[in-house]
C-alpha positions in Angstrom: -98.3 11.2 -15.7 -99.1 14.7 -16.7 -99.5 17.2 -13.9 -102.9 18.9 -13.7 -102.7 22.6 -14.2 -103.8 24.7 -11.2 -106.9 26.8 -12.0 -106.0 30.5 -12.2 -107.3 32.7 -9.4 -109.8 35.4 -10.2 -108.4 38.8 -11.0 -109.1 41.4 -8.3 -110.9 44.5 -9.5 -112.6 47.5 -7.9 -116.1 47.0 -9.2 -118.4 44.6 -11.1 -121.9 45.5 -12.1 -124.3 42.8 -13.4 -127.4 43.9 -15.4 -130.3 42.4 -17.3 -129.4 44.5 -20.3 -126.3 46.5 -21.3 -126.3 48.9 -24.3 -122.7 49.8 -25.0 -123.6 52.3 -27.9 -120.5 51.0 -29.7 -121.1 48.9 -31.8 -124.4 50.5 -32.9 -127.8 48.9 -32.2 -126.3 46.3 -29.9 -128.1 45.1 -26.7 -126.3 42.6 -24.5 -128.4 40.5 -22.1 -127.2 39.1 -18.7 -123.8 40.8 -19.0 -121.5 42.5 -16.6 -119.3 45.5 -16.6 -115.9 45.2 -14.9 -114.2 48.3 -13.7 -110.7 48.9 -12.1 -109.1 52.2 -11.2 -111.8 54.2 -12.8 -111.7 52.5 -16.2 -113.7 49.8 -17.9 -111.6 46.6 -18.2 -114.2 44.2 -19.6 -117.8 43.8 -20.8 -118.7 40.1 -20.7 -121.5 37.5 -19.9 -122.2 37.6 -16.1 -121.4 33.9 -15.7 -118.0 34.4 -17.1 -117.4 37.6 -15.2 -118.1 35.8 -11.9 -115.5 33.3 -12.7 -112.9 35.7 -13.9 -113.1 38.6 -11.4 -113.0 39.1 -7.7 -114.5 42.5 -7.2 -114.2 44.6 -4.1 -117.7 46.0 -4.8 -120.4 44.0 -6.6 -123.8 45.3 -7.7 -126.4 42.8 -9.0 -129.0 44.8 -10.9 -131.1 42.0 -12.3 -133.9 44.1 -13.9 -131.8 47.1 -15.0 -130.5 48.6 -18.2 -126.9 49.7 -18.0 -125.9 52.5 -20.4 -123.1 55.1 -20.8 -123.5 58.3 -18.8 -125.5 60.9 -20.6 -123.8 64.0 -22.0 -125.6 67.3 -21.6 -124.0 69.2 -24.6 -125.4 72.6 -23.7 -126.4 74.2 -20.4 -126.0 77.2 -18.2 -125.8 75.3 -14.9 -125.8 78.2 -12.4 -129.0 79.5 -13.9 -130.7 76.6 -12.1 -131.3 79.3 -9.4 -133.5 81.1 -11.9 -135.7 78.1 -12.6 -139.2 79.4 -13.3 -138.1 83.0 -12.8 -139.1 84.1 -16.3 -141.5 81.8 -18.1 -143.7 82.2 -21.1 -141.7 84.8 -23.0 -139.8 84.9 -26.3 -136.0 84.8 -26.2 -135.0 88.4 -26.5 -137.7 89.7 -24.1 -136.8 86.8 -21.7 -133.1 87.9 -21.9 -133.4 91.7 -21.8 -136.4 92.1 -19.5 -135.8 89.4 -16.9 -132.6 87.3 -17.2 -129.9 89.9 -17.8 -131.3 92.3 -15.2 -131.5 89.5 -12.6 -127.9 88.4 -13.4 -126.6 91.9 -13.1 -128.0 92.0 -9.5 -127.0 88.5 -8.4 -124.3 86.9 -10.4 -121.1 86.4 -8.3 -118.9 83.4 -7.5 -121.2 82.2 -4.7 -124.2 82.4 -6.9 -122.4 80.3 -9.6 -121.1 77.8 -7.1 -124.5 77.3 -5.4 -126.4 77.2 -8.6 -124.0 74.8 -10.3 -123.9 72.4 -7.4 -127.7 72.2 -7.4 -127.5 71.6 -11.2 -124.8 69.0 -10.9 -126.8 66.8 -8.5 -130.0 67.2 -10.6 -128.0 66.1 -13.6 -126.4 63.1 -11.8 -129.9 62.0 -10.6 -130.9 61.8 -14.2 -127.9 59.8 -15.4 -126.0 62.8 -16.8 -122.3 62.3 -16.1 -120.8 65.1 -18.2 -122.1 68.6 -19.0 -120.9 71.4 -21.3 -121.4 74.7 -19.5 -121.5 78.3 -20.7 -121.5 80.8 -17.8 -119.5 83.3 -15.7 -116.9 82.5 -13.0 -115.8 79.1 -14.3 -113.6 78.4 -11.3 -116.6 78.6 -9.0 -118.5 76.2 -11.4 -115.5 73.8 -11.3 -115.5 73.8 -7.5 -119.2 72.7 -7.6 -118.6 70.0 -10.3 -115.6 68.6 -8.4 -117.6 68.6 -5.2 -120.4 66.6 -6.9 -117.9 64.4 -8.7 -119.4 65.0 -12.2 -117.4 65.6 -15.4 -117.6 69.2 -16.7 -116.5 71.0 -19.9 -116.5 74.6 -18.8 -116.9 77.6 -21.1 -114.4 80.4 -21.5 -117.4 82.6 -22.0 -117.0 85.8 -24.1 -119.2 88.9 -24.4 -118.3 92.4 -25.6 -120.3 94.1 -22.8 -119.3 94.2 -19.2 -120.7 92.1 -16.4 -119.8 91.3 -12.8 -117.3 88.8 -14.2 -115.5 90.7 -17.0 -115.1 94.2 -18.4 -114.7 93.4 -22.1 -113.9 90.5 -24.5 -110.2 90.5 -23.7 -110.9 90.4 -20.0 -113.3 87.5 -20.4 -110.7 85.5 -22.4 -107.9 86.3 -20.0 -109.9 85.2 -16.9 -111.2 82.0 -18.7 -107.7 81.0 -19.8 -106.4 81.6 -16.3 -109.1 79.3 -14.9 -108.1 76.7 -17.5 -104.5 76.8 -16.5 -105.4 76.5 -12.8 -107.5 73.4 -13.4 -105.3 71.7 -16.0 -104.6 68.7 -13.7 -108.2 67.9 -12.9 -109.2 64.8 -14.8 -112.9 65.6 -14.7 -112.5 69.2 -16.0 -112.0 70.3 -19.5 -112.7 73.6 -21.3 -114.3 75.1 -24.4 -114.1 78.6 -25.9 -117.6 79.9 -25.5 -118.3 83.2 -27.4 -122.0 83.7 -26.4 -123.6 84.4 -29.8 -123.0 86.3 -33.1 -125.1 89.2 -31.8 -123.0 89.7 -28.7 -119.5 89.1 -30.1 -117.5 91.3 -32.6 -115.6 90.1 -35.6 -112.2 91.0 -34.0 -113.1 88.8 -31.0 -114.1 85.9 -33.2 -110.8 86.1 -35.0 -109.0 85.9 -31.6 -111.2 82.9 -30.6 -110.3 81.0 -33.8 -106.5 81.5 -33.1 -106.9 80.3 -29.5 -109.0 77.3 -30.6 -106.3 76.2 -33.0 -103.4 76.9 -30.6 -105.0 75.1 -27.6 -107.1 72.5 -29.4 -110.4 73.6 -27.8 -113.9 73.3 -29.0 -115.9 76.5 -29.8 -119.3 76.5 -28.1 -121.7 79.2 -29.4 -125.4 79.9 -29.8 -126.2 80.3 -33.5 -129.4 80.5 -35.6 -131.6 80.2 -32.5 -134.3 82.7 -33.6 -135.5 84.4 -36.8 -134.8 87.8 -35.2 -131.2 86.8 -34.8 -130.9 86.2 -38.5 -132.7 89.4 -39.4 -130.4 91.4 -37.2 -127.3 89.9 -38.8 -128.6 90.6 -42.3 -129.2 94.2 -41.3 -125.9 94.7 -39.5 -123.5 92.4 -41.4 -125.2 91.8 -44.7 -125.1 88.0 -44.2 -126.7 85.4 -42.1 -124.9 84.5 -38.8 -123.5 81.2 -40.0 -122.1 82.7 -43.2 -120.5 85.4 -41.0 -118.9 82.7 -38.8 -117.8 80.8 -41.9 -116.0 83.9 -43.3 -114.3 84.4 -40.0 -113.0 80.8 -39.9 -115.0 79.4 -37.1 -116.5 76.5 -39.0 -114.8 73.2 -38.5 -114.8 70.0 -36.3 -114.2 72.2 -33.3 -117.5 74.1 -33.7 -120.5 73.2 -31.5 -123.4 75.2 -32.9 -126.1 75.4 -30.2 -129.7 75.4 -31.2 -129.2 75.7 -35.0 -132.9 76.0 -35.5 -133.2 78.2 -38.6 -131.1 76.6 -41.2 -131.5 76.5 -45.0 -130.3 73.6 -47.1 -127.0 75.4 -48.0 -126.2 76.0 -44.3 -126.9 72.3 -43.4 -124.5 71.3 -46.2 -122.0 73.8 -44.9 -122.1 72.3 -41.4 -121.7 68.9 -42.9 -118.8 69.9 -45.2 -116.8 71.3 -42.3 -117.5 68.5 -39.8 -119.3 70.8 -37.4 -121.4 69.6 -34.5 -124.9 70.7 -33.4 -126.2 70.9 -29.8 -129.9 70.3 -30.2 -132.0 71.6 -27.3 -135.6 70.6 -28.2 -137.4 71.5 -25.0 -135.9 75.0 -24.7 -136.6 75.6 -28.4 -140.2 74.7 -27.8 -140.6 76.7 -24.6 -139.1 79.9 -26.0 -141.1 79.3 -29.3 -137.8 79.6 -31.2 -138.7 77.0 -33.8 -138.3 73.4 -34.9 -134.7 72.4 -35.7 -134.2 70.4 -38.9 -132.7 67.4 -37.2 -133.8 64.9 -39.8 -132.0 66.9 -42.5 -128.9 67.4 -40.3 -128.7 63.6 -39.6 -129.3 62.8 -43.3 -126.4 65.0 -44.3 -124.1 63.4 -41.7 -123.9 66.3 -39.2 -123.1 65.2 -35.7 -126.0 66.1 -33.4 -125.8 65.9 -29.6 -128.4 66.8 -27.0 -128.6 69.7 -24.6 -131.0 70.8 -21.9 -130.1 74.5 -22.1 -130.4 76.2 -18.7 -133.1 75.5 -16.1 -134.3 79.0 -16.6 -135.5 78.2 -20.1 -136.4 74.5 -19.9 -137.0 74.1 -16.8 -135.4 70.7 -16.2 -131.8 69.4 -16.7 -133.0 66.1 -18.1 -131.4 64.5 -21.1 -133.7 61.5 -20.9 -136.5 64.0 -21.6 -134.5 65.6 -24.4 -134.0 62.2 -26.1 -137.8 61.6 -26.2 -138.5 65.2 -27.4 -135.8 65.0 -30.0 -137.0 61.7 -31.4 -140.7 62.8 -31.6 -140.0 66.3 -33.0 -137.7 64.8 -35.7 -140.4 62.5 -36.8 -142.9 65.3 -36.9 -140.7 67.7 -38.7 -139.6 65.3 -41.4 -142.9 63.4 -41.6 -140.8 60.2 -41.4 -141.4 57.9 -38.4 -138.0 56.2 -39.0 -136.1 59.5 -39.1 -134.7 59.2 -35.6 -135.0 55.7 -34.0 -134.4 55.0 -30.4 -130.8 53.7 -30.7 -129.8 56.8 -32.7 -131.4 59.1 -30.0 -129.4 57.3 -27.3 -126.2 57.8 -29.4 -127.0 61.5 -29.7 -127.3 61.7 -25.9 -124.0 59.9 -25.3 -121.3 59.4 -28.0 -122.2 62.3 -30.2 -122.0 64.7 -27.3 -118.7 63.2 -26.2 -117.4 63.5 -29.8 -118.4 67.2 -30.0 -116.4 67.9 -26.9 -113.4 65.9 -28.1 -113.9 63.3 -25.4 -115.0 60.4 -27.5 -111.9 58.4 -26.6 -112.7 58.9 -22.9 -116.5 58.7 -22.5 -119.7 58.2 -24.5 -119.7 54.4 -24.9 -119.0 51.3 -22.8 -115.7 50.0 -24.1 -112.6 48.6 -22.4 -110.1 51.4 -21.7 -112.7 54.1 -21.5 -113.6 55.9 -18.3 -116.2 54.1 -16.2 -118.9 56.8 -16.6 -122.2 54.9 -16.7 -125.7 54.6 -15.2 -128.4 52.1 -14.4 -132.1 52.4 -15.1 -134.7 50.1 -13.6 -137.3 48.7 -16.0 -139.3 46.2 -13.8 -141.8 48.7 -12.4 -145.4 47.9 -13.1 -146.1 51.1 -15.1 -143.4 50.2 -17.6 -144.7 46.7 -18.4 -144.4 44.9 -20.7 -140.9 45.5 -22.1 -140.1 44.2 -25.5 -137.2 46.5 -26.3 -135.2 48.1 -23.4 -133.8 50.9 -25.7 -137.3 51.8 -26.9 -138.4 51.9 -23.2 -135.4 54.1 -22.4 -136.4 56.7 -25.0 -140.2 56.5 -25.1 -141.4 55.2 -21.8 -139.0 55.6 -18.9 -138.0 58.8 -17.1 -135.2 60.0 -14.8 -137.1 58.7 -11.8 -136.1 55.2 -13.0 -132.4 56.0 -12.8 -131.1 54.2 -9.7 -127.3 54.2 -9.9 -124.7 56.5 -11.5 -121.0 56.2 -11.6 -118.3 58.7 -12.8 -114.8 57.3 -13.3 -115.9 54.3 -11.4 -117.0 56.3 -8.4 -120.6 55.8 -7.2 -122.5 59.2 -7.2 -126.1 58.0 -7.1 -127.1 54.9 -5.2 -130.7 53.6 -5.0 -131.8 57.1 -6.4 -130.0 59.0 -3.6 -126.9 61.2 -3.8 -123.8 59.6 -2.3 -122.2 61.8 0.4 -124.8 64.5 0.3 -128.0 65.3 2.2 -130.4 66.7 -0.4 -131.9 68.9 2.4 -128.7 71.0 2.2 -129.4 71.7 -1.5 -133.0 72.7 -0.7 -131.9 75.0 2.1 -129.4 76.8 -0.2 -131.9 77.1 -3.0 -134.5 78.7 -0.7 -132.0 81.3 0.5 -131.4 82.4 -3.1 -135.2 82.1 -3.9 -136.0 84.6 -1.1 -133.2 86.9 -2.1 -134.1 87.0 -5.7 -137.8 87.6 -4.9 -137.0 90.5 -2.6 -134.8 92.1 -5.3 -137.1 91.3 -8.2 -138.1 94.2 -10.5 -140.9 94.7 -11.2 -142.5 92.8 -8.3 -145.0 90.1 -9.2 -148.0 89.7 -7.0 -148.4 86.2 -5.6 -152.0 85.0 -5.1 -152.3 83.4 -1.7 -154.9 80.7 -0.9 
């Protein structure tokens, strides 16, 4: 008589999340229904039908999200997180007036480590609330920004920001580089923190500094994060000063390559699009900021058609005024259709890929985040789609891009750690963020020049 095999016991894991739909992003255009995501020690171990998952796993924590869409954490490919404290401070102005008349003077009065820490912490929780689990930052005092990101439990790629002119943070380009590299060394063991070289823009950085940046990028295998071709004035200024357009200048200096993240990239001719494609460059598309500053309409359709990797960024809250990649997905999809006169130019699945995997790839993090695959970090979020104002739902990805908003995000995990639960921050009283923001609000109003009269009721 043959002995009957004993049934194997379920495998103990940290977390199991059931969902009505899961969009892993890889493979493309795939929607899984009634599946579960299994997580252990901060990593995805399986993605499988829920009935099978309940048989195979014994989770210590189990979330049953029966009317939710599960997707990878969103990647904000370009922002200035600390500038959240300047949200609404300088609206309805073109870029250079916005910078020279309002933003740079305000920063000269207020930017310091505490400003950066407080502003970045506020930004981190706003981003987490909207399903963003990774952001690419360009600002001063990166160690203060890192403290805030680690406090919130969000993934951050911090910029080694470079200008030629002095600020409260650095005296010249070499000083900026030295301080940024020192911060990178100090944070080398933090799994949620990475770094990019972040020369601000062609009009604020000299050729000699760009050459140094290229050497460091090659030696340290770091991305280069830079504003480029944001406005027509920038291009006119480069032609006058250097005799070539900014992108051609960067090309001659050796910056073009898979490490380059070209932020905005609004004003591109066909040759420049081909140049970006040929060198495997990435673009951080910031549609809302481009519209608000009247910078122009980026040729996203042509970039995608030529194979350029395009991710999505919010820019800072001082020029957007939201850190909301769900909104950027919708804006990007609609503007691409408008600009190309092709309704199929940027479909919903492709927009989601831009907001996740393409951003991760630009940061060199595609093996860690950006899609839901076994072995990757468990950075993901859940969005509720059963509310009456979202009915009916024929396609959850279409709903994600064209109908839903960040208010539908209910849960967010980073490395398997729950950061947003039932729309609320985990381990934080939002009132503390409000109190800190009000202190800075009052201080900035008192020190504002020129004063703006406020009409009282």
